[in-house]
N, C-alpha and C positions, 0 to 999 in steps of 0.2 A: 776581340770580344771578351775572351777569357782573361786577358791582361787587364781590361777595364773593370771587369767584375772583381778580380783579385785586388786591384787598387782601391775600389770602393769598399771592399770588405776590410782591408787594412785601415782605411780612414775611419771607419765606424768602430771596428772591434779592436784594432791595434795589432801589434806584432804577437805571434803565437808564443805561448809559454811552454817550456819543457815540462814533462810530467813530474820531474823531481822538484819542481818549484811549488808544488801544491802546499807544502808546509809554510811557505812564505805568504800565502794568501789567508792564513788563519788570523782571526780577529782578537784583539785585546778587548777587555770589557768596555772601555770608553768608546770604542767603535761599534762593538756588538750591540750596545744599547740602542743607538739610532737605527742600526740596520734591521734588527729583529723586533724592536718595540715601537717603531714609528707608527704602526697601525693602531696599537692599543693606546698610545699617548695621544695621537691626533684625533681619536674617536671622541674625545671630550669636546671637540669643536662642533660636533653635530648631535651627539647623544643627548645633552641637556635640551637643545633646541627641539629635538624630536619629541621629548616629553611634553614640552609646552605646546607644540603643534597639535598633539593628540588631545590634550586637555582643553584646547581652545574651543572644541566643539561644545563644551558645557558652559562656556562663558568665562568671564574674567575671574569669577569667584573660585573656579576650579583650580586656579594657580596656587591656591593656598596649600594644596596637598603635594605640590611639586618637590619641596625640600624633603618630605618624608619618603616619597618615591626614590629620591636621590640617595637617601641614607640606606634604603634596602638594597639598591643597586650596588652601592659602595660595599655593603656587607658581603654580597655575593662575589664581588670582584676580589675582595680581600681573601675570601675563602678559596676561590679558584687559584689565586696566585700561590697561596700556601700549599694547596694540593699539588700544583705542578712543580713546586720545588722538590716534592717527594718523587715525582715522576722522573725528572731529569737525573736525579741521583741513582734511581733504580734502573733506568733504561737510557744510558748516555749515547747510544749508537746512532741516534738521529731519526729513528722511525716514528718517534712521538706517540700520539694516540693510536696510530695504526699498529705499531709494534706492541704496545701495551695490550691492546684489545686482542690482537691475534695470538699473543703468547698465553693469555689467560681465558679467553672466551672461544678461541678457535679462529681459523682463517675466514670463515663466512662473516662473522661479526666484525672481524678486522677489515673486511672489504666494505662493509656498511660504513664504517668510520672513514675509510679512505675516500669513498664516494662523497660523503658529506663534506670532508675537508677540501677536496678538489673543487667542488662547486662553490664552497664558501670563499676559497682563495680567489676565484674568478670574480665573485661578487665584491670582495674586498677592493679589488682594483677599480671596478666600475663605480662603487659607492664613494670611495675616497677621491677619485678624480672628479666625479660629478659634484661632490661637496666643495672641492677646491674651486671649481668653476663658479659655484654659487657665491662663495666668499669673495673671490677676486672680482666677480661681477658686481658686488656691492659698491665698489669704488671705481670700477672700470666698466662703463656701460657696454662697450664693444664685446667684452667677454660674456656679459649677461645675455646679449643678443645672439651670440654664436657659441653657446655652451658645448654643443656636440663637437664642433670643429676644435675648440680648445681642448676638450677631453681626449679626442683622438690624437692630437698633436702631443699632448703630455704623455700618453701611453707609448707612443712611438719613441719619444725622447728617453723615457725610462727603460724601454727595451734596449735601446742602443747602449745606455750606461751599464746595464746589467750584463750585456754581452761582453763588455770589456773586463768583467771579473768582479767578484764580490768585494775584494779588498779596496780596489780603486773606487768603485761606486760607493762603498761604505764611508770612505774618507770624505767624499763630496757631500754625503747626506748628514754627516755629523753636525756640521755648523748650523744648518737650518733647524734641525731637531732641538738642539740645545738653545738656539735663539728663541724658538717657540715656547719652550718650557720657561725660560727666563722671562719672556714677555708676558705670558699668562700669569705666572706667579707674581711678577712685579705689578701687574694690573690689579690682581687680587689684594695684595698687601697695601698698595696705594689707595685703592678704593675703600677698603675697610678702615684704613687710617683716617681718610677724609670723613667718612661717615661716623665712626665711633669716637675719634679723638677730636677732630676739628669741628664736628657737627655740621658738615656740609651736606646739603640735601642733593644727593646724586639723582638725576632724572634722565632716563633714556629718552630718545626722540619719540618713542611710541608710548611713553608713560601718559596716562590720561585717556588713551583710546579705549573704547569699549568694544566688546565682542558680541556679535549676534550668534545665539545658539543655533546650530545648524538644523536641528530637528525638534524645535520646541524645548520645553523643560525636560532636562535629563536628571533623573533622580532614582533612588532605590537601586534595584539590580542593574539597571542600565548604566548608572553612574559607576557602580563597582566594576562593571565590565570595561568602562572607559578608562578607569584607573589602571586596571590590569593591562589594557592595551598600551597605555603610556609607559607602564613599567617594562613591558616587553620591548618597546621601541628604545627605551633608555638602556636596556641591556646590551644594545649594540656597543656600548663602551667596553664590553668584555672581549670583543673580537680582537684577534691578534695575540692573545695570551698564550695560545698553544704553539705559536710560531717558534718560540725559543726552544721548546722541547723537540721540534723537528730539526732545528738547526744546531744542535749541540756539537756535531762534528766540526763546525766552522769555528769553534772557540779554540783559543790557545789552552794548553794544559796548565792546571788540571781542569779539564773540560767541564765535568759535572758541577764542580764547585763554582767555577766562573759563571756558568749558565744559571745556577741557583741565585747567585748574588745579583746578576743582571735582572732576573725576574723580580727580586725584592725591590730594586730601585725603580723598575717599571711600575710596580704596584703602588709604591708610595707616590710617585709623580702623578699617576693616573687618578688615584682616589682624591688627592688634594685638589687637583685642577677641576675634576668633575664636580665635586661638592662646592668648591669655591665659585665656579661659574653659576651654578644653580642659586646659591645664596645671594650672589651679586645681582642676578636677574631679579630676585625677589626684592632686594634693596632698592634697585633703580626703577622698578615697575615696568620693566621691558615687556612688550606684548608682541607675539608672533602668531600669525593665523595661517591655516592651511589654504584658505581662499581669501586673501586680503581684500580683493575688490568687493566682495559681498559681506565679509564678516566684520571688517573694521568700521567702527562708528567714530566720527570725529577726525578722521585722517583727511589731509588735503586731497583734492581731486587727482593731482598728479603724483601722489605718494607712491614711492617704490620701496617695498619692504626689504630691509637689510637683514642680514643674518644676525643671530643673537650675539656672536662675538663682536661683530662690527658695531652693533648698538651699544654694547657694554663698553667697548673701547671709546666710543664717542662720549659716553656719559662720564667715564672716569678721567679721561684726558681732555676734557672740555677746555678749549682755548689753546691746546697743544697738538696741532694736527700731525706733527711727526710721530707722536706716540700712537695715534690711530693708524697711520700708514704702516708703521713698523709692525703692529700686531696683525693687521689685515694681511699684509704681505707675507709674513712668515706663517700665518695660519693657512693661507692658500698654498704656500710652498710645501709645508709639511704634509698637507693633505694630498698633494701630488706625490710626495715622496713616501707617504704612508703605504701607497701601493707597493713600495719596494719590499715590505714585509712579505707580501704574497709572491713577489718575484724571487724571493729567497726560499720561501717555504714550499711553494708549488713544485719547482724543479727538483728539490731534494726528495720530496715525497714521491714524485713521479719516477725518480731514479730507483728508489726502494721498491716501488711497485713493479717497475720494469725488470728489476733483478729477480723478483718473485714471479715473473712471467705473467703479470696481470695487465701490463701495458706493453706497447711495442718496445723492443730492445733499444731502439734509437734514443729513447729518453734516458737510458742509463749511461750514455756516452758523453764525456766532457768535450767541450769545444776547444777552440784555439787558446782561449784565455782561462781554461780549466773551470769554466762555468758550464752548467747543463743547458747548452744553447737551445736544443730542441724543445725542452720544457718551457723555457722563457718565451720562445716564439709562439708556442701553442697557447700559453696563458694570455699573451698580448692579443692574439687573434680573437679568442673567446671573449675577452673583456670589451674589445671594440664592438663586437656584435651586440653585446648587452647595452652598451652606451647608445648605439643607434636605435635599438629596439625600444628603449625607455626614454629617449630624448634627454639623457643625462639629468633626469629628475631624481633627486635624492629621496624625496618622499615616496615615489613609486618604487624605487629600487630597494628601499629599506624594508619593505614588506616581505621581500624574498630573503632578506638577510637574517643572520644569526641562527636560523633553524639548524643548518648544518653544523655550526660550531657547538651548539648545545647538545646535539646528538653525540658528537665526539666527546664532549665533556662527560656526559652521563656514562657512556660505555667505558671511557678511560678510567673514571673514578671507581666504577664497579670492578674493572679489571685489576686495579691496584689493590683493592680489598682482597681479592683472590690471591694476588701476588704475595701479600703479607701473610695470609693464612698458610700458604704453601711453605714459606720460609719458617714460620713459627712452629710448624710440625717437627722440624729437624733442629731448631736452635735451642740450645740448653743454657747458654750464658745469660744470667739474669739481667745484666746491664743492656745487652743487645736486644733481649726480648722487650724490655721497657721502651727502648728506642723504636722498635718495630710497632709496638702497641700504640705509641704516640703518633707515629706516622699513619698507622691504619685509622686511628680516630679522626685525624685531619682529613683523610680521603673519604671516610664515611660521612662526615659532615658536608664535605664538598659534593658527594653524591646526592644527599638530600636536597641541598640548595639548588644544584644544577637540574636535577630531575623536576623539581617544582617549577623552575623557570621554563623548562622545556614544555611542560604541560600547559603553562600559561601562554607561551608563545604559539603553540599549536592551536589552542582554542581561540585566541584573539586575532591571529593573523592568517589563519588557514584560508578564509574566504577573501582576504585582502591581497592575496598573491603568494602566500607561503606554499600553497599547493603546487605552484610552478617549480619551486626549488625542490620539493619532495619528489615530483615527477622526474626532474632531471637527475636527482640522486639515484632513483630507481633505474633510470636508463643507463647511468654510468655503471651501476652494479651489474646489470645484465651484460653490458658491453665488456667489462673487465672479466667477467666469468667466461664469456665466449672466447676472449683472447687467450685465457689460460687453457681452455679446452683445446683450442687450436694448437698451441705450443705443445701440450701434452700429447696430442694425436701425432704431431710431426715427430716428436721425440720417439714415440713408440714405433713409427714407421722406419726411423733411421737407426734403430738398434740393430746390431749385427745379427744376421740370420744365417743359418747353416747354408742356405742356398746362395747367399751373397759371397761366400768364400770360394765357390766353384768357378774356375776359370771358364770363359766362353770357349766353345769348340773351335771356331774359326773367326777371323776378322775379314769381313767383306767390305772393301774400301771403294768408294765412288768419288770421282773428281768431277765437279760440275764444270761444264765447258760451254762458253758462249762463242768465243773466238779463240783462235790459236795465236795469242799474243804473249808477251813476257809474263804477266801475272798467271796465266794458265800454265805456262811451262814451269814456273816456279812451283805451283801447286802440284803438278805431276811429279816433279823431282822430289818434293818433300814427301808426298804420299808413297813413292817408291822407297824412300829412305826408311820409312816405318816398317817395311817388309810385311805387308798384309798377306793373308793367304790367297786372296783374290782381289785384283785391282782392275777397274774399268773406268773409262771416261763416260760421262752421261751428258747428253744435250737434248733439248726439247725442240721439236720441229714446229716452229711457229711461222716460218717463212721458207717455202720450198727452195727458192734460189739460194738463200744464205746457207741452208742445211747442206745442199749439194756441194757448195763451195767448201764448206768446212770438212765434209767427208773426203773430198778430193785432196785437200791440203793434208789431212790426217794420214791418208794412204801415201802421199808423196814423201812425207817426213819419216814414214815407217816407224811410228812411235811404238814402244814395246808394251802396249796395252790396247785392248779392244775399245771401240767407241760404240756405245749403246745409244741409239736414236729413239726417243720417246715421242710418239705421235700426240699431237694436241689439236684436234679439229676446231676447238673454240679458242685457240691461241693463248691458253693459260700456261703458266710456267710452274707454279707451285703445286697444283693438284697432280699432274702427271708424275712429278718426282716423288711426292708423298705416296702415291699408289704403288710406284715401283719399289720403294723402300719397304712398304707394308708387305708386298708380295715376297720379297726376299726373306722377311722375318717369318712369314707364314710357312714358307718352304723349309726354312732352317731356324726353328725357334731358339736354338741354343747359340746361334751365331750372333756376333755383334756387327752392326753396320756403322762404318765411319764415313761421314760425308765431308769432303774437303771443299771449301768454298773460297775462291779467290776474292779478295776485297781490296779496294783502293783506300789508301790513307791520304787524306786531304788536309790542307793547311787552313782553309777558310770554311766557316760554318755553311755558307751558301753553296759550296761545292758538294757538301754532303747531300743536299737536295737533288743534285744532278747525277749522283752515283750511288751504288750499293742498295738501291731501293728493293730490287728483286731479291738480293741476298738477304736483306733484313727480314723481308716477309717470309722467305723460306726458312730461315733460322728460327723465327718465332714459332713456326708450325712444327718443325722437326724436334724442337725441345720437348714437345709433349708426347713424342713417340717413344715407348719403352724399348730399350736395347739399341738405341741410336745415339751415336756420338757425333757432335758437330765441331769441326775444326776450321777456324778462319786462317787463311794464309794471306798475310798483308803484303801489299805492294805500295811503296811510298812514292807518291807523285812529286813532281818538282816543287809544288807549292808547299809541301810539308817539310822541305829541307830547313826553312827558316825556323819553324817551330821546333824541329828536332835539334837544331844547333843551339837554340836558346836553352832547351832543357838539358842538353849535354853539358854546356859550359856553365850552367848553374848548379851542376852536381858537385858535392863536396870533393875536393881534390882534383877538379878539372884542370886548373892552371898548373898544378904540380905535374900532371900527366902530359902537359904540353898540348892540350886541346885548344884549337884556335876558335875564332868567331864563327867559322862555318862548321864547327863540330868535328874537324879533321885534325890529324896530328900535324903540328907545326913543322916548318922546314928544318929548324935547328935540331929538333928531336929526331927527325928522319936521318939527318946526316951525322948525328952523334956529336955535334958541336955544342960547346958550352958558351953561354953568354958571358 
């Protein structure tokens, strides 16, 4: 069973890496861009569509404001990218917003940011994979009908790839990311060329459809609120920007400069594609509705609404199906791979939090391939739960989205302002002060923009599902605080105390006896070798005939230690032993009691069910008794020899030492002969 599990692990994860190979997993900029920016770049596939979906509630006339909403979102995105270029230069250790906020606002606010980012990373996976299912489902009906199944399969595949290591998965993700960027930019250039130069009238398949307003005429304050809702949904294009600041340690040297350059490229690509798709949607007259069956007027009875990207590709590449398939395929693929941003950011942040004792220490440990395997698995599980809970529907998931990331944006930018103020108090060089003032101005403008967006998001999305994300963040904060208190409490308990340095007065040793066979004799011999102050055998009388036979055999062999028989009228084994141990401790509180338990070592998992059950129960109870030590004395059964031989011969230097297939010294070595 263990060999099968190991073989399956090696098939999925690959051969383990030595720790000194960590430097070989660092990423150049050309690979780091798709690894850490696929989320931000791919969000242009659904962020423009979400703007139009929200505006559809006010009818087709509301689409006229979509380009202006896009321009404001692009301005915010540019500001955030410029601000984070200052962050990665000032804090290149990989803590990102968590480190910036903790260093400048204190650990409590840092924990707020960490809670927000952890939740947002989970949502990133769920939203990206669900959007991929919607895009691929536009051309493959089977995927559209089984979106949850597709999403779960994609998450499992991504998990397996990331468990193999960041460098290996990053190389695989580079081609689809660049193919998507080239495809979208190429569609934009060709579409605008046809429209502006050739005078071609580009029409989407939904052009000419009318929209029924959901709640009658929307005007005045209600329309302003709708526009703000559309803006907050479009701001999903900013998700993933912070991932690079969390992943700076994964870059090659100079890490900070390479991370800042990658941020700049990501910002340029994202802004160009985001605005280009919105203006192309306006040019082609594309229409998308939240409820196509009831909102669309003029659509055929069997009309299936496609995603915005699929409609634009069909309008621009009319008569050229390969172009449409190319764009839809790589859009769906990059949306699947966009979740990789979270698979890189979440484990790194989890490792930092675990090192600070806010999360279990297991999240700080690297796996066989030098990836944070436990963090990857936890993220995958949480994302699958969300996909099932929301049926892989992007419109439902998007309401929970971006709240966390804008909370981290705001606290991070305000923290950077404090950071520059602290440095300016001690800096005297005029040139350096000007550089710091410029960086501080960028962060201050970023704070104003992100704070404004956060307020809008909270107002417009709170009742639509954002409250769920806020509640989960609060729960994460409470959980991490409790974990830290636990670790602090344990650390205080484990500090050396004066009483801990005092040696126990005596060692009272007990050997548990059920039968006088070889395992028991070995346990007695080992217990005697430890030279305790007092040694006795202990058996529990659950069967009068067996106990009398054991006592007679004990006297016949004249063993050099007394046998204590514990009565058990209810045929229990654990309770009488526990009470006897407690009685010894009460009579001599300064003594230590050592209990020697003979155990069988078996070679098959099913044999474990047939042996050692009483010993396991007793050990689990004795471990909670103060002043009691438990020692297992193993006896290897014949079935364990094969396993033992395999482990011995697989040890380094086994062949050189002459160990044969049975784990024993070969005949040549015993006789001293050379081959």
